[in-house]
C-alpha positions in Angstrom: 23.3 -1.5 25.7 22.3 -4.2 23.1 18.9 -4.1 24.3 18.0 -0.3 23.7 19.6 -0.4 20.2 17.1 -3.1 19.7 14.1 -1.4 20.9 15.5 1.8 18.4 15.5 0.1 15.5 12.6 -2.1 16.2 10.3 1.2 16.5 12.3 2.7 13.7 11.2 -0.2 11.6 7.4 0.7 12.8 7.3 4.1 12.1 8.6 3.6 8.5 6.2 1.0 8.2 3.3 3.0 9.5 4.3 5.9 7.4 4.7 3.6 4.2 0.8 2.5 5.2 -0.4 5.9 5.4 1.3 6.8 1.9 -0.1 3.5 0.7 -3.6 4.7 1.1 -3.4 8.2 0.1 -2.2 7.0 -3.2 -4.8 4.1 -3.7 -7.4 6.1 -2.6 -6.1 9.2 -4.6 -6.7 7.0 -8.1 -10.9 6.3 -6.9 -10.4 3.0 -4.8 -11.6 2.1 -1.1 -11.0 -0.1 1.2 -13.2 -3.1 1.2 -11.4 -5.3 3.7 -7.8 -5.4 5.8 -6.1 -8.5 7.3 -3.0 -9.5 5.6 -3.7 -8.1 2.7 -6.1 -5.0 1.9 -8.3 -5.4 -0.7 -9.6 -1.9 -2.7 -12.3 -1.7 -5.2 -12.8 0.8 -7.8 -16.2 2.2 -8.8 -15.7 0.6 -12.1 -15.6 -3.0 -10.9 -11.6 -3.3 -10.9 -9.6 -5.0 -7.8 -6.7 -4.2 -6.0 -4.8 -6.4 -3.7 -1.6 -5.6 -1.6 0.2 -6.7 0.7 -0.9 -4.9 4.8 3.1 -4.2 4.8 5.4 -3.0 2.6 8.3 -5.3 2.7 10.3 -3.7 0.0 11.4 0.1 -0.9 9.9 0.1 -4.2 6.6 -0.8 -2.6 4.5 2.5 -3.6 6.0 2.5 -6.9 5.0 -0.7 -7.6 1.2 -0.5 -6.5 1.2 2.5 -8.4 1.9 0.4 -11.3 -0.2 -2.2 -10.4 -3.3 0.9 -10.6 -2.1 1.8 -14.2 -1.9 -1.7 -15.4 -5.7 -2.4 -13.8 -6.9 0.7 -14.8 -6.0 0.4 -18.9 -7.4 -2.9 -18.0 -10.7 -1.2 -17.7 -10.0 1.4 -20.4 -9.1 4.2 -17.9 -6.6 6.3 -18.7 -4.3 7.4 -15.6 
């Protein structure tokens, strides 16, 4: 049945997106950022004053790696080595 295949695929995509969101949150909080607000974007603040803005849903396989790269770049600008 075509309907059940679409439902399975949609469910799988949602499960992957939820797992990626949890991994993203773990990665960001590991570096000392705290979630300030979440709507279309997730906005995190760091105690040193740095701000990180990410999409609320992962649209790329490399999204976690890209966020880690952004964290390193942002914190390096504040003189913090990761």
